[in-house]
mmCIF file of the N, C-alpha and C atoms, coordinates in Angstrom:
data_MODEL
# 
_entry.id   MODEL 
# 
loop_
_atom_site.group_PDB 
_atom_site.id 
_atom_site.type_symbol 
_atom_site.label_atom_id 
_atom_site.label_alt_id 
_atom_site.label_comp_id 
_atom_site.label_asym_id 
_atom_site.label_entity_id 
_atom_site.label_seq_id 
_atom_site.pdbx_PDB_ins_code 
_atom_site.Cartn_x 
_atom_site.Cartn_y 
_atom_site.Cartn_z 
_atom_site.occupancy 
_atom_site.B_iso_or_equiv 
_atom_site.pdbx_formal_charge 
_atom_site.auth_seq_id 
_atom_site.auth_comp_id 
_atom_site.auth_asym_id 
_atom_site.auth_atom_id 
_atom_site.pdbx_PDB_model_num 
ATOM 1   N N  . MET A 1 1  ? 95.203 159.425 56.668 1.00 0.00 ? 1  MET A N  1 
ATOM 2   C CA . MET A 1 1  ? 94.308 160.533 56.945 1.00 0.00 ? 1  MET A CA 1 
ATOM 3   C C  . MET A 1 1  ? 95.153 161.722 57.410 1.00 0.00 ? 1  MET A C  1 
ATOM 4   N N  . SER A 1 2  ? 94.870 162.862 56.875 1.00 0.00 ? 2  SER A N  1 
ATOM 5   C CA . SER A 1 2  ? 95.649 164.038 57.227 1.00 0.00 ? 2  SER A CA 1 
ATOM 6   C C  . SER A 1 2  ? 95.233 164.565 58.597 1.00 0.00 ? 2  SER A C  1 
ATOM 7   N N  . VAL A 1 3  ? 96.069 165.402 59.142 1.00 0.00 ? 3  VAL A N  1 
ATOM 8   C CA . VAL A 1 3  ? 95.799 165.980 60.457 1.00 0.00 ? 3  VAL A CA 1 
ATOM 9   C C  . VAL A 1 3  ? 94.556 166.857 60.409 1.00 0.00 ? 3  VAL A C  1 
ATOM 10  N N  . SER A 1 4  ? 94.366 167.586 59.315 1.00 0.00 ? 4  SER A N  1 
ATOM 11  C CA . SER A 1 4  ? 93.203 168.472 59.229 1.00 0.00 ? 4  SER A CA 1 
ATOM 12  C C  . SER A 1 4  ? 91.903 167.673 59.231 1.00 0.00 ? 4  SER A C  1 
ATOM 13  N N  . ARG A 1 5  ? 91.897 166.512 58.596 1.00 0.00 ? 5  ARG A N  1 
ATOM 14  C CA . ARG A 1 5  ? 90.685 165.676 58.607 1.00 0.00 ? 5  ARG A CA 1 
ATOM 15  C C  . ARG A 1 5  ? 90.389 165.176 60.021 1.00 0.00 ? 5  ARG A C  1 
ATOM 16  N N  . LYS A 1 6  ? 91.418 164.820 60.772 1.00 0.00 ? 6  LYS A N  1 
ATOM 17  C CA . LYS A 1 6  ? 91.220 164.395 62.156 1.00 0.00 ? 6  LYS A CA 1 
ATOM 18  C C  . LYS A 1 6  ? 90.661 165.544 62.974 1.00 0.00 ? 6  LYS A C  1 
ATOM 19  N N  . ASP A 1 7  ? 91.195 166.736 62.752 1.00 0.00 ? 7  ASP A N  1 
ATOM 20  C CA . ASP A 1 7  ? 90.705 167.909 63.472 1.00 0.00 ? 7  ASP A CA 1 
ATOM 21  C C  . ASP A 1 7  ? 89.259 168.197 63.114 1.00 0.00 ? 7  ASP A C  1 
ATOM 22  N N  . ASP A 1 8  ? 88.914 168.066 61.831 1.00 0.00 ? 8  ASP A N  1 
ATOM 23  C CA . ASP A 1 8  ? 87.534 168.307 61.410 1.00 0.00 ? 8  ASP A CA 1 
ATOM 24  C C  . ASP A 1 8  ? 86.585 167.315 62.063 1.00 0.00 ? 8  ASP A C  1 
ATOM 25  N N  . ARG A 1 9  ? 86.980 166.064 62.122 1.00 0.00 ? 9  ARG A N  1 
ATOM 26  C CA . ARG A 1 9  ? 86.129 165.055 62.747 1.00 0.00 ? 9  ARG A CA 1 
ATOM 27  C C  . ARG A 1 9  ? 85.986 165.359 64.238 1.00 0.00 ? 9  ARG A C  1 
ATOM 28  N N  . HIS A 1 10 ? 87.089 165.737 64.874 1.00 0.00 ? 10 HIS A N  1 
ATOM 29  C CA . HIS A 1 10 ? 87.045 166.082 66.292 1.00 0.00 ? 10 HIS A CA 1 
ATOM 30  C C  . HIS A 1 10 ? 86.137 167.286 66.508 1.00 0.00 ? 10 HIS A C  1 
ATOM 31  N N  . ASN A 1 11 ? 86.233 168.280 65.634 1.00 0.00 ? 11 ASN A N  1 
ATOM 32  C CA . ASN A 1 11 ? 85.384 169.464 65.756 1.00 0.00 ? 11 ASN A CA 1 
ATOM 33  C C  . ASN A 1 11 ? 83.914 169.104 65.587 1.00 0.00 ? 11 ASN A C  1 
ATOM 34  N N  . GLU A 1 12 ? 83.596 168.218 64.655 1.00 0.00 ? 12 GLU A N  1 
ATOM 35  C CA . GLU A 1 12 ? 82.207 167.794 64.465 1.00 0.00 ? 12 GLU A CA 1 
ATOM 36  C C  . GLU A 1 12 ? 81.688 167.078 65.703 1.00 0.00 ? 12 GLU A C  1 
ATOM 37  N N  . ASP A 1 13 ? 82.524 166.222 66.299 1.00 0.00 ? 13 ASP A N  1 
ATOM 38  C CA . ASP A 1 13 ? 82.120 165.524 67.522 1.00 0.00 ? 13 ASP A CA 1 
ATOM 39  C C  . ASP A 1 13 ? 81.911 166.514 68.657 1.00 0.00 ? 13 ASP A C  1 
ATOM 40  N N  . LEU A 1 14 ? 82.783 167.496 68.751 1.00 0.00 ? 14 LEU A N  1 
ATOM 41  C CA . LEU A 1 14 ? 82.669 168.504 69.795 1.00 0.00 ? 14 LEU A CA 1 
ATOM 42  C C  . LEU A 1 14 ? 81.408 169.339 69.607 1.00 0.00 ? 14 LEU A C  1 
ATOM 43  N N  . VAL A 1 15 ? 81.106 169.711 68.382 1.00 0.00 ? 15 VAL A N  1 
ATOM 44  C CA . VAL A 1 15 ? 79.891 170.478 68.096 1.00 0.00 ? 15 VAL A CA 1 
ATOM 45  C C  . VAL A 1 15 ? 78.658 169.666 68.463 1.00 0.00 ? 15 VAL A C  1 
ATOM 46  N N  . ASP A 1 16 ? 78.657 168.382 68.113 1.00 0.00 ? 16 ASP A N  1 
ATOM 47  C CA . ASP A 1 16 ? 77.521 167.524 68.463 1.00 0.00 ? 16 ASP A CA 1 
ATOM 48  C C  . ASP A 1 16 ? 77.351 167.421 69.977 1.00 0.00 ? 16 ASP A C  1 
ATOM 49  N N  . GLU A 1 17 ? 78.457 167.295 70.692 1.00 0.00 ? 17 GLU A N  1 
ATOM 50  C CA . GLU A 1 17 ? 78.401 167.191 72.151 1.00 0.00 ? 17 GLU A CA 1 
ATOM 51  C C  . GLU A 1 17 ? 77.865 168.479 72.769 1.00 0.00 ? 17 GLU A C  1 
ATOM 52  N N  . ILE A 1 18 ? 78.318 169.619 72.272 1.00 0.00 ? 18 ILE A N  1 
ATOM 53  C CA . ILE A 1 18 ? 77.846 170.907 72.783 1.00 0.00 ? 18 ILE A CA 1 
ATOM 54  C C  . ILE A 1 18 ? 76.367 171.087 72.466 1.00 0.00 ? 18 ILE A C  1 
ATOM 55  N N  . ALA A 1 19 ? 75.957 170.720 71.259 1.00 0.00 ? 19 ALA A N  1 
ATOM 56  C CA . ALA A 1 19 ? 74.549 170.853 70.873 1.00 0.00 ? 19 ALA A CA 1 
ATOM 57  C C  . ALA A 1 19 ? 73.660 169.965 71.735 1.00 0.00 ? 19 ALA A C  1 
ATOM 58  N N  . ASP A 1 20 ? 74.110 168.751 72.018 1.00 0.00 ? 20 ASP A N  1 
ATOM 59  C CA . ASP A 1 20 ? 73.324 167.847 72.866 1.00 0.00 ? 20 ASP A CA 1 
ATOM 60  C C  . ASP A 1 20 ? 73.171 168.401 74.274 1.00 0.00 ? 20 ASP A C  1 
ATOM 61  N N  . SER A 1 21 ? 74.263 168.911 74.846 1.00 0.00 ? 21 SER A N  1 
ATOM 62  C CA . SER A 1 21 ? 74.176 169.448 76.206 1.00 0.00 ? 21 SER A CA 1 
ATOM 63  C C  . SER A 1 21 ? 73.311 170.701 76.245 1.00 0.00 ? 21 SER A C  1 
ATOM 64  N N  . PHE A 1 22 ? 73.370 171.519 75.202 1.00 0.00 ? 22 PHE A N  1 
ATOM 65  C CA . PHE A 1 22 ? 72.532 172.717 75.137 1.00 0.00 ? 22 PHE A CA 1 
ATOM 66  C C  . PHE A 1 22 ? 71.060 172.334 75.047 1.00 0.00 ? 22 PHE A C  1 
ATOM 67  N N  . THR A 1 23 ? 70.758 171.343 74.216 1.00 0.00 ? 23 THR A N  1 
ATOM 68  C CA . THR A 1 23 ? 69.378 170.886 74.062 1.00 0.00 ? 23 THR A CA 1 
ATOM 69  C C  . THR A 1 23 ? 68.842 170.330 75.371 1.00 0.00 ? 23 THR A C  1 
ATOM 70  N N  . LYS A 1 24 ? 69.662 169.560 76.083 1.00 0.00 ? 24 LYS A N  1 
ATOM 71  C CA . LYS A 1 24 ? 69.241 169.020 77.378 1.00 0.00 ? 24 LYS A CA 1 
ATOM 72  C C  . LYS A 1 24 ? 68.962 170.145 78.362 1.00 0.00 ? 24 LYS A C  1 
ATOM 73  N N  . ALA A 1 25 ? 69.816 171.161 78.381 1.00 0.00 ? 25 ALA A N  1 
ATOM 74  C CA . ALA A 1 25 ? 69.636 172.278 79.303 1.00 0.00 ? 25 ALA A CA 1 
ATOM 75  C C  . ALA A 1 25 ? 68.367 173.057 78.978 1.00 0.00 ? 25 ALA A C  1 
ATOM 76  N N  . VAL A 1 26 ? 68.099 173.276 77.704 1.00 0.00 ? 26 VAL A N  1 
ATOM 77  C CA . VAL A 1 26 ? 66.898 174.012 77.298 1.00 0.00 ? 26 VAL A CA 1 
ATOM 78  C C  . VAL A 1 26 ? 65.650 173.221 77.655 1.00 0.00 ? 26 VAL A C  1 
ATOM 79  N N  . ARG A 1 27 ? 65.672 171.927 77.405 1.00 0.00 ? 27 ARG A N  1 
ATOM 80  C CA . ARG A 1 27 ? 64.505 171.092 77.733 1.00 0.00 ? 27 ARG A CA 1 
ATOM 81  C C  . ARG A 1 27 ? 64.268 171.051 79.236 1.00 0.00 ? 27 ARG A C  1 
ATOM 82  N N  . ALA A 1 28 ? 65.337 170.993 80.026 1.00 0.00 ? 28 ALA A N  1 
ATOM 83  C CA . ALA A 1 28 ? 65.187 170.984 81.480 1.00 0.00 ? 28 ALA A CA 1 
ATOM 84  C C  . ALA A 1 28 ? 64.584 172.300 81.957 1.00 0.00 ? 28 ALA A C  1 
ATOM 85  N N  . LYS A 1 29 ? 65.020 173.402 81.378 1.00 0.00 ? 29 LYS A N  1 
ATOM 86  C CA . LYS A 1 29 ? 64.485 174.713 81.757 1.00 0.00 ? 29 LYS A CA 1 
ATOM 87  C C  . LYS A 1 29 ? 63.014 174.815 81.359 1.00 0.00 ? 29 LYS A C  1 
ATOM 88  N N  . GLN A 1 30 ? 62.654 174.305 80.181 1.00 0.00 ? 30 GLN A N  1 
ATOM 89  C CA . GLN A 1 30 ? 61.260 174.329 79.747 1.00 0.00 ? 30 GLN A CA 1 
ATOM 90  C C  . GLN A 1 30 ? 60.396 173.480 80.666 1.00 0.00 ? 30 GLN A C  1 
ATOM 91  N N  . ALA A 1 31 ? 60.929 172.357 81.144 1.00 0.00 ? 31 ALA A N  1 
ATOM 92  C CA . ALA A 1 31 ? 60.170 171.492 82.045 1.00 0.00 ? 31 ALA A CA 1 
ATOM 93  C C  . ALA A 1 31 ? 59.912 172.202 83.373 1.00 0.00 ? 31 ALA A C  1 
ATOM 94  N N  . GLU A 1 32 ? 60.868 173.015 83.834 1.00 0.00 ? 32 GLU A N  1 
ATOM 95  C CA . GLU A 1 32 ? 60.702 173.758 85.086 1.00 0.00 ? 32 GLU A CA 1 
ATOM 96  C C  . GLU A 1 32 ? 59.654 174.852 84.946 1.00 0.00 ? 32 GLU A C  1 
ATOM 97  N N  . THR A 1 33 ? 59.639 175.530 83.812 1.00 0.00 ? 33 THR A N  1 
ATOM 98  C CA . THR A 1 33 ? 58.748 176.675 83.632 1.00 0.00 ? 33 THR A CA 1 
ATOM 99  C C  . THR A 1 33 ? 57.419 176.299 83.006 1.00 0.00 ? 33 THR A C  1 
ATOM 100 N N  . GLY A 1 34 ? 57.240 175.074 82.633 1.00 0.00 ? 34 GLY A N  1 
ATOM 101 C CA . GLY A 1 34 ? 55.981 174.656 82.031 1.00 0.00 ? 34 GLY A CA 1 
ATOM 102 C C  . GLY A 1 34 ? 56.120 174.421 80.547 1.00 0.00 ? 34 GLY A C  1 
ATOM 103 N N  . GLY A 1 35 ? 56.917 175.192 79.859 1.00 0.00 ? 35 GLY A N  1 
ATOM 104 C CA . GLY A 1 35 ? 57.190 174.982 78.444 1.00 0.00 ? 35 GLY A CA 1 
ATOM 105 C C  . GLY A 1 35 ? 56.067 175.354 77.502 1.00 0.00 ? 35 GLY A C  1 
ATOM 106 N N  . ASP A 1 36 ? 54.910 175.777 78.010 1.00 0.00 ? 36 ASP A N  1 
ATOM 107 C CA . ASP A 1 36 ? 53.788 176.106 77.138 1.00 0.00 ? 36 ASP A CA 1 
ATOM 108 C C  . ASP A 1 36 ? 53.701 177.593 76.829 1.00 0.00 ? 36 ASP A C  1 
ATOM 109 N N  . GLU A 1 37 ? 54.710 178.333 77.189 1.00 0.00 ? 37 GLU A N  1 
ATOM 110 C CA . GLU A 1 37 ? 54.711 179.769 76.929 1.00 0.00 ? 37 GLU A CA 1 
ATOM 111 C C  . GLU A 1 37 ? 54.878 180.018 75.435 1.00 0.00 ? 37 GLU A C  1 
ATOM 112 N N  . PRO A 1 38 ? 54.282 181.088 74.930 1.00 0.00 ? 38 PRO A N  1 
ATOM 113 C CA . PRO A 1 38 ? 54.446 181.382 73.499 1.00 0.00 ? 38 PRO A CA 1 
ATOM 114 C C  . PRO A 1 38 ? 55.906 181.704 73.176 1.00 0.00 ? 38 PRO A C  1 
ATOM 115 N N  . LYS A 1 39 ? 56.338 181.217 72.044 1.00 0.00 ? 39 LYS A N  1 
ATOM 116 C CA . LYS A 1 39 ? 57.710 181.447 71.613 1.00 0.00 ? 39 LYS A CA 1 
ATOM 117 C C  . LYS A 1 39 ? 57.786 182.765 70.858 1.00 0.00 ? 39 LYS A C  1 
ATOM 118 N N  . PRO A 1 40 ? 58.918 183.446 70.924 1.00 0.00 ? 40 PRO A N  1 
ATOM 119 C CA . PRO A 1 40 ? 59.044 184.691 70.170 1.00 0.00 ? 40 PRO A CA 1 
ATOM 120 C C  . PRO A 1 40 ? 58.982 184.422 68.673 1.00 0.00 ? 40 PRO A C  1 
ATOM 121 N N  . ALA A 1 41 ? 58.347 185.319 67.962 1.00 0.00 ? 41 ALA A N  1 
ATOM 122 C CA . ALA A 1 41 ? 58.210 185.169 66.515 1.00 0.00 ? 41 ALA A CA 1 
ATOM 123 C C  . ALA A 1 41 ? 59.224 186.068 65.820 1.00 0.00 ? 41 ALA A C  1 
ATOM 124 N N  . PHE A 1 42 ? 59.905 185.519 64.860 1.00 0.00 ? 42 PHE A N  1 
ATOM 125 C CA . PHE A 1 42 ? 60.859 186.285 64.079 1.00 0.00 ? 42 PHE A CA 1 
ATOM 126 C C  . PHE A 1 42 ? 60.299 186.441 62.677 1.00 0.00 ? 42 PHE A C  1 
ATOM 127 N N  . VAL A 1 43 ? 60.321 187.662 62.187 1.00 0.00 ? 43 VAL A N  1 
ATOM 128 C CA . VAL A 1 43 ? 59.797 187.942 60.861 1.00 0.00 ? 43 VAL A CA 1 
ATOM 129 C C  . VAL A 1 43 ? 60.965 188.324 59.964 1.00 0.00 ? 43 VAL A C  1 
ATOM 130 N N  . ILE A 1 44 ? 61.096 187.613 58.865 1.00 0.00 ? 44 ILE A N  1 
ATOM 131 C CA . ILE A 1 44 ? 62.143 187.929 57.897 1.00 0.00 ? 44 ILE A CA 1 
ATOM 132 C C  . ILE A 1 44 ? 61.577 188.966 56.946 1.00 0.00 ? 44 ILE A C  1 
ATOM 133 N N  . THR A 1 45 ? 62.214 190.135 56.925 1.00 0.00 ? 45 THR A N  1 
ATOM 134 C CA . THR A 1 45 ? 61.673 191.242 56.145 1.00 0.00 ? 45 THR A CA 1 
ATOM 135 C C  . THR A 1 45 ? 62.319 191.376 54.780 1.00 0.00 ? 45 THR A C  1 
ATOM 136 N N  . GLY A 1 46 ? 63.402 190.676 54.547 1.00 0.00 ? 46 GLY A N  1 
ATOM 137 C CA . GLY A 1 46 ? 64.055 190.767 53.248 1.00 0.00 ? 46 GLY A CA 1 
ATOM 138 C C  . GLY A 1 46 ? 65.258 191.689 53.284 1.00 0.00 ? 46 GLY A C  1 
ATOM 139 N N  . ASP A 1 47 ? 65.818 191.918 52.138 1.00 0.00 ? 47 ASP A N  1 
ATOM 140 C CA . ASP A 1 47 ? 67.019 192.729 52.003 1.00 0.00 ? 47 ASP A CA 1 
ATOM 141 C C  . ASP A 1 47 ? 66.630 194.197 51.985 1.00 0.00 ? 47 ASP A C  1 
ATOM 142 N N  . GLN A 1 48 ? 67.145 194.959 52.926 1.00 0.00 ? 48 GLN A N  1 
ATOM 143 C CA . GLN A 1 48 ? 66.788 196.366 53.045 1.00 0.00 ? 48 GLN A CA 1 
ATOM 144 C C  . GLN A 1 48 ? 67.790 197.296 52.350 1.00 0.00 ? 48 GLN A C  1 
ATOM 145 N N  . ARG A 1 49 ? 68.798 196.718 51.721 1.00 0.00 ? 49 ARG A N  1 
ATOM 146 C CA . ARG A 1 49 ? 69.781 197.574 51.053 1.00 0.00 ? 49 ARG A CA 1 
ATOM 147 C C  . ARG A 1 49 ? 69.171 198.233 49.830 1.00 0.00 ? 49 ARG A C  1 
ATOM 148 N N  . ASP A 1 50 ? 69.683 199.394 49.503 1.00 0.00 ? 50 ASP A N  1 
ATOM 149 C CA . ASP A 1 50 ? 69.189 200.145 48.351 1.00 0.00 ? 50 ASP A CA 1 
ATOM 150 C C  . ASP A 1 50 ? 69.748 199.516 47.076 1.00 0.00 ? 50 ASP A C  1 
ATOM 151 N N  . GLN A 1 51 ? 68.900 198.899 46.283 1.00 0.00 ? 51 GLN A N  1 
ATOM 152 C CA . GLN A 1 51 ? 69.334 198.226 45.067 1.00 0.00 ? 51 GLN A CA 1 
ATOM 153 C C  . GLN A 1 51 ? 69.344 199.161 43.859 1.00 0.00 ? 51 GLN A C  1 
ATOM 154 N N  . ASP A 1 52 ? 68.859 200.384 44.004 1.00 0.00 ? 52 ASP A N  1 
ATOM 155 C CA . ASP A 1 52 ? 68.764 201.294 42.870 1.00 0.00 ? 52 ASP A CA 1 
ATOM 156 C C  . ASP A 1 52 ? 70.059 202.054 42.602 1.00 0.00 ? 52 ASP A C  1 
ATOM 157 N N  . ARG A 1 53 ? 71.035 201.928 43.476 1.00 0.00 ? 53 ARG A N  1 
ATOM 158 C CA . ARG A 1 53 ? 72.294 202.639 43.259 1.00 0.00 ? 53 ARG A CA 1 
ATOM 159 C C  . ARG A 1 53 ? 72.989 202.091 42.027 1.00 0.00 ? 53 ARG A C  1 
ATOM 160 N N  . LYS A 1 54 ? 73.491 202.983 41.220 1.00 0.00 ? 54 LYS A N  1 
ATOM 161 C CA . LYS A 1 54 ? 74.180 202.565 40.003 1.00 0.00 ? 54 LYS A CA 1 
ATOM 162 C C  . LYS A 1 54 ? 75.664 202.420 40.299 1.00 0.00 ? 54 LYS A C  1 
ATOM 163 N N  . ARG A 1 55 ? 76.279 201.487 39.598 1.00 0.00 ? 55 ARG A N  1 
ATOM 164 C CA . ARG A 1 55 ? 77.710 201.286 39.775 1.00 0.00 ? 55 ARG A CA 1 
ATOM 165 C C  . ARG A 1 55 ? 78.474 202.476 39.218 1.00 0.00 ? 55 ARG A C  1 
ATOM 166 N N  . ARG A 1 56 ? 79.571 202.749 39.842 1.00 0.00 ? 56 ARG A N  1 
ATOM 167 C CA . ARG A 1 56 ? 80.415 203.852 39.403 1.00 0.00 ? 56 ARG A CA 1 
ATOM 168 C C  . ARG A 1 56 ? 81.108 203.478 38.095 1.00 0.00 ? 56 ARG A C  1 
ATOM 169 N N  . SER A 1 57 ? 81.049 204.357 37.117 1.00 0.00 ? 57 SER A N  1 
ATOM 170 C CA . SER A 1 57 ? 81.703 204.113 35.826 1.00 0.00 ? 57 SER A CA 1 
ATOM 171 C C  . SER A 1 57 ? 83.193 204.320 35.964 1.00 0.00 ? 57 SER A C  1 
ATOM 172 N N  . ARG A 1 58 ? 83.926 203.518 35.241 1.00 0.00 ? 58 ARG A N  1 
ATOM 173 C CA . ARG A 1 58 ? 85.386 203.652 35.308 1.00 0.00 ? 58 ARG A CA 1 
ATOM 174 C C  . ARG A 1 58 ? 85.907 204.381 34.128 1.00 0.00 ? 58 ARG A C  1 
# 
């Protein structure tokens, strides 16, 4: 096994550990505050870039 594969596996384990601790912290905070508060809503509006621009001729 190459060193990069070991590093990738270690990084995946580290990411999982960080995600688990973050989830525990968020759940603990929700338990303190009641957790029934409305969650913020995110609306995806799409691509706002101007698609009508023509490419520059060479």
